[in-house]
NULO-63354 format. One record per residue (C-alpha): x, y, z; residue in three letters; residue number from 1. Coordinates in Angstrom, 1 decimal, padded with zeros to 4 digits. Layout:
N
     c1     c2     c3 code pos
      X      Y      Z  ALA NUM
...
% end
This chain:
537
     c1     c2     c3 code pos
  002.2 -115.5  001.6  MET   1
 -000.3 -113.1  000.0  THR   2
 -002.8 -111.2  001.9  PRO   3
 -005.5 -113.3  000.4  SER   4
 -003.6 -116.4  001.9  ASP   5
 -004.3 -115.0  005.4  LEU   6
 -007.7 -114.3  004.9  SER   7
 -010.5 -116.2  006.8  PRO   8
 -012.1 -119.2  004.9  VAL   9
 -015.4 -118.2  003.2  ALA  10
 -018.4 -118.4  005.5  GLY  11
 -016.4 -119.4  008.5  SER  12
 -016.8 -117.8  011.9  PRO  13
 -013.7 -115.7  011.5  ALA  14
 -015.1 -114.5  008.4  GLU  15
 -018.3 -113.5  010.0  LEU  16
 -016.7 -111.8  012.9  ALA  17
 -014.4 -110.0  010.8  ARG  18
 -017.2 -108.8  008.2  PHE  19
 -019.2 -107.9  011.4  ALA  20
 -016.3 -105.6  012.8  GLU  21
 -016.0 -103.8  009.2  LEU  22
 -019.7 -103.1  009.0  GLN  23
 -019.6 -101.5  012.7  ALA  24
 -017.3 -098.9  011.5  GLY  25
 -019.5 -097.8  008.6  LEU  26
 -021.7 -095.3  010.4  ALA  27
 -018.4 -093.4  011.6  ASP  28
 -017.2 -093.1  007.9  ARG  29
 -020.6 -091.9  006.9  PHE  30
 -020.8 -089.4  009.7  ARG  31
 -017.3 -088.1  009.0  ARG  32
 -017.9 -088.0  005.0  PHE  33
 -021.1 -086.2  005.6  ALA  34
 -019.5 -083.5  007.8  GLU  35
 -016.7 -082.9  005.2  ASP  36
 -017.4 -084.2  001.6  PRO  37
 -014.1 -082.9  000.4  ARG  38
 -012.0 -085.1  002.1  GLN  39
 -010.2 -088.3  000.6  PRO  40
 -012.8 -091.2  000.2  TYR  41
 -013.0 -094.3 -002.2  THR  42
 -016.1 -095.8 -003.5  ALA  43
 -015.5 -099.5 -004.6  VAL  44
 -018.5 -100.0 -006.9  VAL  45
 -019.1 -103.9 -007.5  ILE  46
 -022.1 -104.0 -009.8  PRO  47
 -022.4 -107.8 -009.5  SER  48
 -026.0 -109.5 -010.1  GLN  49
 -025.4 -112.2 -007.5  SER  50
 -028.4 -114.3 -007.9  PHE  51
 -029.4 -117.7 -008.7  ASP  52
 -027.8 -118.4 -012.2  PRO  53
 -031.0 -119.9 -013.5  ALA  54
 -032.7 -116.6 -012.7  GLU  55
 -030.0 -114.7 -014.2  LEU  56
 -030.3 -116.8 -017.3  ALA  57
 -033.9 -115.3 -018.1  LYS  58
 -032.8 -112.1 -018.8  ILE  59
 -031.4 -111.2 -022.3  ASP  60
 -028.2 -109.3 -022.1  GLY  61
 -027.7 -109.6 -018.2  ILE  62
 -024.0 -109.2 -018.7  ALA  63
 -024.6 -105.6 -019.5  HIS  64
 -026.7 -104.8 -016.7  TYR  65
 -023.7 -104.1 -014.6  GLU  66
 -023.7 -100.8 -016.8  GLU  67
 -027.0 -099.6 -014.8  ARG  68
 -024.3 -099.0 -011.8  SER  69
 -022.4 -096.2 -014.0  LEU  70
 -024.5 -093.5 -012.4  PHE  71
 -022.1 -093.9 -009.5  ASN  72
 -019.6 -092.2 -011.7  LEU  73
 -021.4 -089.1 -010.9  MET  74
 -019.9 -089.3 -007.4  LEU  75
 -017.0 -088.2 -008.8  LEU  76
 -018.4 -084.6 -008.4  ARG  77
 -016.8 -084.6 -004.9  HIS  78
 -013.5 -083.1 -005.6  PRO  79
 -011.3 -085.8 -003.7  ARG  80
 -013.3 -088.7 -004.2  LEU  81
 -012.0 -091.8 -006.0  LYS  82
 -014.4 -094.4 -007.8  VAL  83
 -013.1 -097.7 -008.4  VAL  84
 -015.5 -099.6 -010.7  PHE  85
 -015.1 -103.3 -011.6  VAL  86
 -016.8 -105.2 -014.4  THR  87
 -017.1 -108.5 -016.0  SER  88
 -015.9 -107.2 -019.3  LYS  89
 -013.8 -104.0 -020.3  ARG  90
 -016.4 -101.2 -020.8  LEU  91
 -016.5 -099.3 -024.1  ASN  92
 -014.5 -095.9 -023.5  PRO  93
 -017.4 -094.1 -025.3  LEU  94
 -020.0 -095.2 -022.5  ILE  95
 -017.6 -093.8 -020.0  ILE  96
 -017.2 -090.7 -021.5  ASP  97
 -020.8 -090.4 -022.0  TYR  98
 -021.5 -090.6 -018.4  TYR  99
 -018.6 -088.3 -017.7  LEU 100
 -019.5 -085.5 -019.7  HIS 101
 -023.1 -085.6 -018.2  GLN 102
 -021.5 -084.5 -014.7  MET 103
 -021.4 -080.8 -013.9  ARG 104
 -019.0 -078.8 -011.7  GLY 105
 -016.0 -080.9 -012.1  VAL 106
 -013.8 -080.8 -015.2  PRO 107
 -013.8 -084.1 -017.1  GLY 108
 -010.1 -084.7 -017.0  GLU 109
 -010.2 -084.1 -013.2  HIS 110
 -012.9 -087.0 -012.6  ALA 111
 -011.3 -088.9 -014.8  ARG 112
 -008.0 -088.9 -012.8  ALA 113
 -009.8 -090.2 -009.9  ARG 114
 -011.7 -093.2 -011.7  LEU 115
 -010.1 -096.6 -011.8  CYS 116
 -011.4 -099.2 -014.2  LEU 117
 -011.0 -102.8 -013.5  LEU 118
 -012.3 -105.9 -015.2  ASP 119
 -012.2 -109.8 -015.2  CYS 120
 -012.2 -110.3 -018.8  ASP 121
 -014.7 -112.8 -018.6  ASP 122
 -018.2 -112.8 -019.7  ALA 123
 -019.6 -115.7 -018.5  SER 124
 -023.1 -115.8 -016.9  PRO 125
 -022.0 -115.8 -013.2  ARG 126
 -022.1 -113.1 -010.6  PRO 127
 -019.2 -110.7 -011.1  LEU 128
 -018.1 -111.2 -007.3  SER 129
 -017.5 -114.7 -008.0  ALA 130
 -015.1 -113.8 -010.9  LYS 131
 -013.3 -111.2 -008.6  ILE 132
 -012.7 -113.8 -006.2  LEU 133
 -011.2 -116.2 -008.5  GLU 134
 -008.3 -113.8 -009.5  ARG 135
 -005.8 -113.1 -006.9  PRO 136
 -003.8 -110.7 -008.9  ARG 137
 -007.0 -108.7 -009.5  LEU 138
 -007.9 -108.6 -006.0  LEU 139
 -004.4 -107.2 -005.5  GLN 140
 -004.8 -104.4 -008.0  ARG 141
 -008.3 -103.6 -006.0  LEU 142
 -006.3 -103.4 -002.7  ARG 143
 -003.7 -101.3 -004.4  GLN 144
 -006.3 -098.6 -005.8  ALA 145
 -008.0 -098.1 -002.4  ILE 146
 -006.0 -095.3 -000.8  ASP 147
 -007.3 -095.6  002.8  ASP 148
 -009.2 -098.6  003.7  PRO 149
 -010.4 -096.6  007.0  ALA 150
 -012.2 -094.3  004.4  MET 151
 -013.6 -096.4  001.9  ALA 152
 -016.6 -098.9  001.4  HIS 153
 -018.3 -101.2 -001.2  MET 154
 -021.1 -100.2 -003.3  VAL 155
 -023.2 -103.1 -004.4  VAL 156
 -026.3 -104.0 -006.2  PHE 157
 -027.2 -106.7 -003.7  ASN 158
 -025.4 -108.3 -000.6  SER 159
 -024.8 -112.1 -001.0  SER 160
 -022.0 -114.0  000.7  PRO 161
 -019.8 -113.4 -002.2  LEU 162
 -019.9 -109.7 -001.4  GLU 163
 -019.3 -110.4  002.0  ARG 164
 -016.3 -112.4  001.2  THR 165
 -015.1 -109.8 -001.0  LEU 166
 -015.4 -107.0  001.7  ALA 167
 -013.4 -109.2  004.0  VAL 168
 -010.7 -109.8  001.3  GLN 169
 -010.7 -106.0  000.7  LEU 170
 -010.8 -105.0  004.3  GLY 171
 -013.5 -102.4  003.9  ILE 172
 -017.5 -102.6  004.7  PRO 173
 -020.4 -102.7  002.4  ILE 174
 -023.0 -099.9  002.3  ASN 175
 -025.7 -102.3  001.9  GLY 176
 -027.5 -105.1  003.8  CYS 177
 -025.5 -107.7  005.7  ASP 178
 -026.0 -111.1  003.8  PRO 179
 -027.2 -112.9  006.8  ALA 180
 -030.5 -110.7  006.8  LEU 181
 -031.2 -111.2  002.8  SER 182
 -034.0 -113.7  003.5  GLN 183
 -035.9 -110.6  004.9  LEU 184
 -036.2 -109.7  001.2  GLY 185
 -037.2 -112.9 -000.1  HIS 186
 -041.4 -113.5 -001.0  LYS 187
 -041.5 -115.6  002.5  THR 188
 -039.6 -112.9  004.5  GLY 189
 -041.6 -110.0  002.8  SER 190
 -045.1 -111.3  003.8  ARG 191
 -043.6 -111.9  007.3  GLN 192
 -042.3 -108.2  007.5  VAL 193
 -045.3 -106.9  006.1  PHE 194
 -047.7 -108.6  008.8  LYS 195
 -045.2 -107.4  011.4  GLU 196
 -045.5 -103.6  010.2  ALA 197
 -049.3 -104.0  010.0  GLY 198
 -049.7 -103.8  006.2  LEU 199
 -052.4 -105.7  004.1  GLU 200
 -051.0 -108.6  002.0  VAL 201
 -052.8 -110.7 -000.5  ALA 202
 -054.5 -114.0  001.2  PRO 203
 -051.5 -116.6  000.9  GLY 204
 -049.2 -119.0  002.4  ARG 205
 -045.5 -118.5  002.9  GLU 206
 -042.5 -120.5  004.2  GLY 207
 -043.0 -123.2  001.4  LEU 208
 -040.1 -125.5  001.4  ARG 209
 -040.6 -127.3 -001.9  ASP 210
 -043.4 -128.5 -004.4  THR 211
 -045.0 -131.0 -002.0  ARG 212
 -045.6 -127.9  000.6  ASP 213
 -047.0 -125.9 -002.5  LEU 214
 -049.6 -128.6 -003.5  ARG 215
 -051.0 -128.8 -000.1  ALA 216
 -050.7 -124.7  000.6  ALA 217
 -052.6 -124.0 -002.7  LEU 218
 -055.4 -126.6 -001.4  ALA 219
 -055.6 -124.9  002.0  GLU 220
 -055.6 -121.4  000.2  LEU 221
 -058.2 -122.4 -002.1  TRP 222
 -060.5 -123.9  000.9  GLU 223
 -060.1 -120.5  002.6  ALA 224
 -060.9 -118.2 -000.4  ALA 225
 -063.2 -120.3 -002.3  PRO 226
 -063.9 -117.4 -004.6  SER 227
 -060.4 -117.2 -006.1  ALA 228
 -060.3 -117.7 -009.5  ARG 229
 -056.2 -117.4 -010.0  ARG 230
 -053.4 -118.3 -007.7  MET 231
 -050.0 -116.8 -008.1  VAL 232
 -046.8 -119.0 -007.4  VAL 233
 -043.6 -117.3 -006.5  LYS 234
 -040.2 -118.3 -006.1  LEU 235
 -038.5 -117.2 -002.9  ASN 236
 -035.4 -115.3 -004.4  ASP 237
 -036.4 -114.1 -007.8  SER 238
 -036.5 -110.8 -009.1  PHE 239
 -038.2 -108.7 -011.9  SER 240
 -041.4 -111.0 -011.8  GLY 241
 -039.5 -113.6 -013.6  GLU 242
 -039.9 -116.3 -011.0  GLY 243
 -043.8 -116.0 -011.1  ASN 244
 -046.4 -118.4 -012.3  ALA 245
 -050.4 -118.2 -012.6  ILE 246
 -052.4 -121.1 -011.8  LEU 247
 -055.8 -120.8 -013.1  ASP 248
 -058.1 -122.9 -011.0  VAL 249
 -061.3 -122.5 -013.2  GLY 250
 -060.8 -125.7 -015.2  PRO 251
 -060.8 -127.4 -011.7  LEU 252
 -064.4 -126.6 -010.9  GLY 253
 -065.0 -130.3 -010.3  ALA 254
 -063.0 -130.3 -007.0  VAL 255
 -064.0 -126.5 -006.1  ALA 256
 -064.3 -126.1 -002.2  PRO 257
 -067.9 -126.8 -001.4  GLY 258
 -068.5 -129.6 -004.2  THR 259
 -070.2 -132.2 -002.7  ALA 260
 -068.1 -135.5 -002.5  GLY 261
 -064.8 -134.1 -002.6  VAL 262
 -062.1 -134.5 -000.1  SER 263
 -059.4 -132.2  000.8  ALA 264
 -057.2 -135.2 -000.5  ALA 265
 -058.6 -135.3 -003.8  GLU 266
 -058.6 -131.3 -004.0  ARG 267
 -054.9 -131.5 -003.4  GLU 268
 -054.0 -134.3 -005.7  ALA 269
 -056.1 -132.3 -008.5  ALA 270
 -054.0 -129.1 -008.0  LEU 271
 -050.8 -131.2 -007.9  GLY 272
 -051.8 -132.7 -011.4  GLU 273
 -052.5 -128.9 -012.6  ALA 274
 -049.3 -127.5 -011.6  LEU 275
 -047.4 -128.5 -015.0  PRO 276
 -049.7 -126.4 -016.5  GLY 277
 -048.8 -123.0 -014.6  LEU 278
 -048.5 -120.2 -017.0  ARG 279
 -045.0 -118.9 -016.5  PHE 280
 -043.8 -115.2 -016.8  GLU 281
 -040.4 -115.9 -017.8  ALA 282
 -040.4 -117.1 -021.6  LYS 283
 -039.5 -120.6 -022.4  GLY 284
 -039.4 -122.1 -018.6  LEU 285
 -040.6 -125.5 -018.2  THR 286
 -042.4 -127.1 -015.1  TRP 287
 -039.4 -129.5 -014.8  GLU 288
 -037.0 -126.4 -014.6  ALA 289
 -039.3 -124.3 -012.3  TYR 290
 -040.2 -127.1 -009.9  SER 291
 -036.6 -128.0 -009.4  ALA 292
 -036.1 -124.1 -008.6  GLN 293
 -038.8 -124.1 -006.3  PHE 294
 -037.5 -127.4 -004.3  ASP 295
 -034.1 -125.6 -004.3  GLY 296
 -035.2 -122.2 -002.7  MET 297
 -038.8 -122.6 -001.9  GLY 298
 -041.6 -119.9 -002.3  GLY 299
 -045.0 -118.6 -001.4  VAL 300
 -048.4 -118.7 -002.8  CYS 301
 -051.1 -116.1 -003.1  GLU 302
 -054.6 -115.5 -004.3  VAL 303
 -054.3 -113.4 -007.5  TRP 304
 -055.7 -109.9 -006.6  VAL 305
 -058.5 -109.2 -009.0  GLU 306
 -059.6 -105.5 -009.6  GLY 307
 -060.3 -103.5 -012.6  GLU 308
 -057.9 -100.5 -012.8  GLY 309
 -055.5 -101.8 -010.4  LYS 310
 -052.1 -100.3 -010.6  THR 311
 -048.6 -101.5 -009.2  SER 312
 -046.7 -098.5 -007.6  PRO 313
 -043.5 -099.1 -005.6  SER 314
 -041.7 -097.0 -003.1  VAL 315
 -037.5 -096.9 -002.9  GLN 316
 -036.4 -096.6  000.6  VAL 317
 -032.8 -096.1  002.2  ARG 318
 -031.9 -097.1  005.9  ILE 319
 -028.6 -095.1  006.0  ASN 320
 -025.4 -096.1  008.3  PRO 321
 -027.1 -094.2  011.2  LEU 322
 -030.2 -096.4  011.1  ARG 323
 -032.3 -093.4  009.8  GLU 324
 -035.4 -094.5  007.5  VAL 325
 -035.6 -092.3  004.5  GLN 326
 -038.0 -092.4  001.6  VAL 327
 -036.2 -091.9 -001.7  VAL 328
 -038.8 -092.0 -004.5  SER 329
 -042.2 -093.2 -005.5  THR 330
 -042.9 -094.7 -009.0  HIS 331
 -045.7 -095.9 -011.0  ASP 332
 -044.3 -099.4 -012.7  GLN 333
 -045.0 -100.8 -016.0  VAL 334
 -045.6 -104.4 -015.9  LEU 335
 -045.5 -106.6 -018.9  GLY 336
 -045.3 -110.7 -019.5  GLY 337
 -048.0 -113.0 -019.8  PRO 338
 -049.9 -111.9 -016.9  SER 339
 -048.4 -108.6 -016.2  GLY 340
 -045.9 -109.4 -013.6  GLN 341
 -042.6 -108.6 -015.4  ILE 342
 -040.9 -105.2 -014.5  PHE 343
 -040.4 -103.0 -017.7  LEU 344
 -040.2 -099.8 -016.4  GLY 345
 -041.5 -097.0 -014.3  ALA 346
 -042.6 -093.4 -014.1  SER 347
 -041.6 -090.8 -011.3  PHE 348
 -043.4 -089.8 -009.3  PRO 349
 -046.0 -092.2 -008.5  ALA 350
 -050.1 -091.2 -008.8  ASP 351
 -050.7 -088.2 -006.3  PRO 352
 -053.7 -090.0 -005.2  THR 353
 -051.9 -092.5 -003.3  TYR 354
 -048.3 -091.8 -003.1  ARG 355
 -048.2 -090.3  000.4  LEU 356
 -050.1 -093.1  001.8  ALA 357
 -047.4 -095.7  000.0  LEU 358
 -044.7 -093.5  001.5  GLN 359
 -046.2 -093.9  005.1  ALA 360
 -046.5 -097.7  004.7  GLU 361
 -043.2 -098.0  003.2  ALA 362
 -041.5 -096.3  006.4  VAL 363
 -043.3 -098.8  008.6  ARG 364
 -041.4 -101.5  006.7  VAL 365
 -038.3 -099.8  006.7  GLY 366
 -038.7 -099.3  010.7  GLU 367
 -039.2 -102.9  011.2  VAL 368
 -036.0 -103.7  008.7  LEU 369
 -033.9 -101.3  010.7  ALA 370
 -034.8 -102.8  013.9  ALA 371
 -033.6 -106.2  012.5  ARG 372
 -030.2 -104.3  011.4  GLY 373
 -030.9 -103.7  007.8  VAL 374
 -029.1 -101.0  006.1  ILE 375
 -028.9 -099.6  002.5  GLY 376
 -031.6 -099.4 -000.2  ARG 377
 -034.6 -101.3 -000.9  PHE 378
 -037.9 -101.2 -002.8  GLY 379
 -041.4 -102.2 -001.7  VAL 380
 -043.8 -103.2 -004.1  ASP 381
 -047.5 -102.5 -003.9  PHE 382
 -050.6 -103.1 -005.5  LEU 383
 -053.4 -100.6 -005.5  VAL 384
 -057.1 -101.5 -006.4  VAL 385
 -059.8 -099.2 -006.6  PRO 386
 -062.8 -100.1 -004.6  GLU 387
 -065.5 -098.5 -007.2  LEU 388
 -068.4 -099.1 -004.9  ASP 389
 -066.6 -097.3 -002.0  HIS 390
 -064.8 -094.7 -003.9  GLY 391
 -061.4 -095.6 -002.1  ARG 392
 -058.5 -097.5 -003.0  GLN 393
 -057.2 -100.5 -001.3  ARG 394
 -053.2 -101.1 -000.9  ILE 395
 -051.6 -104.3 -000.8  TYR 396
 -048.0 -105.0  000.2  ALA 397
 -046.5 -107.4 -002.6  VAL 398
 -042.8 -107.9 -001.9  GLU 399
 -039.6 -106.4 -000.7  ILE 400
 -036.5 -106.0 -003.1  ASN 401
 -033.7 -105.9 -000.5  LEU 402
 -031.3 -104.4 -002.9  ARG 403
 -030.9 -101.9 -005.6  ALA 404
 -033.7 -102.4 -008.1  GLY 405
 -034.8 -101.2 -011.5  GLY 406
 -035.8 -097.7 -010.2  THR 407
 -032.6 -097.0 -008.5  THR 408
 -030.4 -095.9 -011.3  HIS 409
 -033.1 -093.6 -013.1  PRO 410
 -033.7 -091.7 -010.0  PHE 411
 -030.1 -091.4 -009.0  ASN 412
 -029.5 -090.1 -012.4  THR 413
 -032.0 -087.6 -012.1  LEU 414
 -030.6 -086.6 -008.6  LYS 415
 -027.0 -086.6 -009.8  PHE 416
 -027.4 -084.5 -012.9  LEU 417
 -029.9 -081.8 -011.5  THR 418
 -028.7 -081.5 -007.7  ASP 419
 -032.0 -081.6 -006.9  GLY 420
 -034.0 -083.1 -003.8  ARG 421
 -036.9 -085.3 -003.2  TYR 422
 -039.7 -083.6 -001.2  ASP 423
 -041.2 -085.9  001.0  ARG 424
 -044.1 -083.7  002.0  ALA 425
 -045.3 -083.8 -001.7  THR 426
 -043.5 -086.6 -003.2  GLY 427
 -042.1 -084.6 -005.9  GLU 428
 -038.6 -084.0 -006.8  PHE 429
 -037.3 -080.4 -007.2  MET 430
 -034.5 -078.8 -008.9  THR 431
 -032.4 -076.1 -007.2  PRO 432
 -034.1 -073.5 -009.3  GLN 433
 -037.6 -074.8 -007.7  GLY 434
 -038.8 -076.7 -010.6  GLN 435
 -040.4 -079.8 -010.7  ALA 436
 -038.8 -082.9 -012.7  ARG 437
 -040.3 -086.2 -013.5  CYS 438
 -039.3 -089.0 -015.8  TYR 439
 -040.1 -092.1 -017.4  PHE 440
 -037.8 -094.9 -017.2  ALA 441
 -037.0 -098.5 -018.8  THR 442
 -034.6 -101.0 -019.3  ASP 443
 -036.7 -102.8 -021.9  ASN 444
 -036.4 -100.5 -024.9  LEU 445
 -035.8 -103.1 -027.5  ARG 446
 -036.8 -104.5 -030.8  ALA 447
 -035.0 -107.3 -033.1  PRO 448
 -034.1 -104.6 -035.9  HIS 449
 -032.1 -102.6 -033.3  TYR 450
 -029.6 -105.2 -033.7  ARG 451
 -026.4 -103.7 -035.4  GLY 452
 -027.1 -100.1 -034.1  ILE 453
 -024.0 -098.7 -032.4  LEU 454
 -023.8 -096.5 -029.3  PRO 455
 -021.8 -093.9 -031.2  ILE 456
 -024.5 -093.7 -034.1  ASP 457
 -027.1 -093.5 -031.5  LEU 458
 -025.7 -090.8 -029.4  LEU 459
 -024.7 -088.9 -032.4  ASP 460
 -028.5 -088.9 -033.9  GLN 461
 -029.7 -088.1 -030.2  MET 462
 -027.7 -085.0 -030.1  VAL 463
 -028.8 -083.9 -034.0  ILE 464
 -032.3 -084.7 -032.9  ASP 465
 -032.0 -082.5 -029.5  GLY 466
 -033.0 -085.3 -027.4  LEU 467
 -029.8 -085.2 -025.1  HIS 468
 -029.8 -084.0 -021.5  PHE 469
 -029.6 -080.2 -021.8  ARG 470
 -029.0 -077.1 -019.7  SER 471
 -032.7 -076.8 -019.1  ASP 472
 -032.7 -080.0 -017.2  GLU 473
 -034.8 -082.2 -019.2  THR 474
 -033.7 -084.8 -021.9  GLY 475
 -032.7 -088.2 -022.5  VAL 476
 -029.9 -090.5 -020.7  VAL 477
 -029.1 -093.7 -022.0  PHE 478
 -027.9 -096.7 -019.9  HIS 479
 -027.3 -100.5 -021.1  LEU 480
 -025.8 -099.2 -024.2  LEU 481
 -023.4 -102.1 -024.3  GLY 482
 -026.4 -104.4 -025.0  ALA 483
 -027.7 -102.3 -028.0  LEU 484
 -025.8 -103.9 -031.0  SER 485
 -025.7 -107.2 -029.9  GLU 486
 -029.2 -107.8 -028.4  PHE 487
 -031.2 -104.9 -029.8  GLY 488
 -032.0 -103.8 -026.2  LYS 489
 -031.1 -100.6 -024.2  LEU 490
 -032.3 -098.5 -021.2  GLY 491
 -033.1 -095.0 -020.9  CYS 492
 -034.2 -092.1 -018.5  THR 493
 -036.5 -089.5 -020.2  VAL 494
 -036.7 -086.5 -017.7  ILE 495
 -039.2 -084.1 -018.2  ALA 496
 -041.5 -081.3 -016.4  GLY 497
 -044.6 -083.8 -016.3  THR 498
 -044.9 -087.7 -016.6  VAL 499
 -046.8 -086.9 -019.6  ALA 500
 -044.3 -084.8 -021.2  GLU 501
 -041.6 -087.7 -020.4  ALA 502
 -043.8 -090.4 -022.0  ARG 503
 -044.2 -088.1 -024.8  ALA 504
 -040.4 -087.8 -025.3  ARG 505
 -039.8 -091.3 -025.1  TYR 506
 -041.8 -092.1 -027.8  ARG 507
 -039.5 -089.7 -029.9  GLU 508
 -036.9 -092.1 -028.7  VAL 509
 -038.4 -094.8 -030.1  VAL 510
 -039.0 -092.9 -033.2  ALA 511
 -035.4 -092.1 -033.5  LEU 512
 -034.3 -095.7 -033.1  LEU 513
 -036.9 -096.6 -036.1  ASP 514
 -035.5 -094.1 -038.5  ARG 515
 -031.9 -095.1 -037.8  MET 516
 -032.7 -098.7 -038.9  GLN 517
 -035.3 -097.8 -041.7  GLY 518
 -038.9 -098.4 -041.6  GLY 519
 -038.7 -100.4 -044.7  ALA 520
 -037.5 -103.4 -042.6  ARG 521
 -040.7 -103.6 -041.1  GLY 522
 -039.1 -101.7 -038.0  GLY 523
 -041.9 -099.3 -037.5  GLY 524
 -044.5 -101.7 -036.6  GLY 525
 -042.3 -103.6 -034.3  ALA 526
 -040.9 -100.5 -032.5  ALA 527
 -044.7 -099.2 -032.0  ALA 528
 -045.6 -102.8 -030.5  ALA 529
 -042.4 -102.3 -028.3  ALA 530
 -043.5 -098.8 -027.4  ASP 531
 -047.1 -100.1 -026.6  ASP 532
 -045.7 -102.9 -024.3  SER 533
 -043.7 -100.5 -022.4  VAL 534
 -046.1 -097.7 -021.8  LEU 535
 -049.6 -098.9 -022.4  ASP 536
 -050.1 -102.1 -020.0  MET 537
% end
């Protein structure tokens, strides 16, 4: 009988009890390693995107998004720490070498000896954790790679019941949120937490179970906000804005609130008839598919916040195993898509006129979550709307991403590369030499003509052009390299002394990619459009 045969059934009371027991020991491990980071320890990195498969299918090259967690290889700077990194498919050795060569202070061979790479040899569009659990021999190799389960934990992108089962199978805790609390990061849970924390949210309705609830909620919301021009509908458990849709109520003026002779039932019926005309953020999505998802997971609806010059910043927060709330970073997000709701990239730090105010609001959110038992990283998205008549800014809390996100790997890349620190008093990042560092980062550097560029050729040209990360602690670090040749897509973090310098250097990267594929193919124009979509929206 194998150890997995003795493991409790997934989701059973026995598994929940064992998981709670493992999680209870995380704080002591955290404390012991913090006191002596030279002691042996194992970090098991499981970069599974454990979301609804229909949501994952909306993102091109999603299988390669596991590579965004490769910044964790820089944990190997700790001389006795071992990293076990599991992926769906075997990673290109060049990509591993690229990350290990970024690391300072430890010889590459010393780090490589403490790195264990495992894979499922399965590129199907399903969560990595599910693939691991289907392979008992792989599970056994994973157990054998953990030198001492009492000094190990799992690093995950997000925590779902799959990660909980995997943690119990391996006998180690997750440095992340208990999946039982995941609803706090859904759209409904976010609005509820914001209200408890005393933050302002857009007028809306949460806790909608299905499209029938949605119709009624939209009618009620329009009645309460008759001047609204647009409504936004959001799936409860979606990410990167791909589960959002816009309803323009302008064409429904005949049933608008206050119209004589129009009943509430007629207004609700008209809104229901208009729902198939929702403008979806995800490309190619239909009302039939979207309504089925909404009926399956529920969601929220909100008044679309209008405002000239509004921005979409975010704050990254960490609740460590000792339940301490720590601000990690602030970002100004770059959003795209039909109505500007899809995450494309971000610049660090956020605008100085509001970043400290955002920090304070995010800490209040963190305190509510910590009181509920949440640990791990999460992000809080905001809208900042200038009130031109009053010369001030109005801040709306938008949603909580109770997981790692698009701003997690860029900031950690900066931190691990420079050994610097985030100064909460100013919202800036300072190197050990006292120099400020900023960056622009994106997962969406893409154009059709980038297909066919090999990672080795890109890295070679980057060094020739002097764009690589250098000793002055500026330069470019790529990620999602595995998606480049097949999908014409990759990501990068451009580190510089100011955000303006980082954005200028990013344009140099785009120009480099264009030259590699030749402007005669029409690449220059396509790349310029891609550049504008990421930087200028």
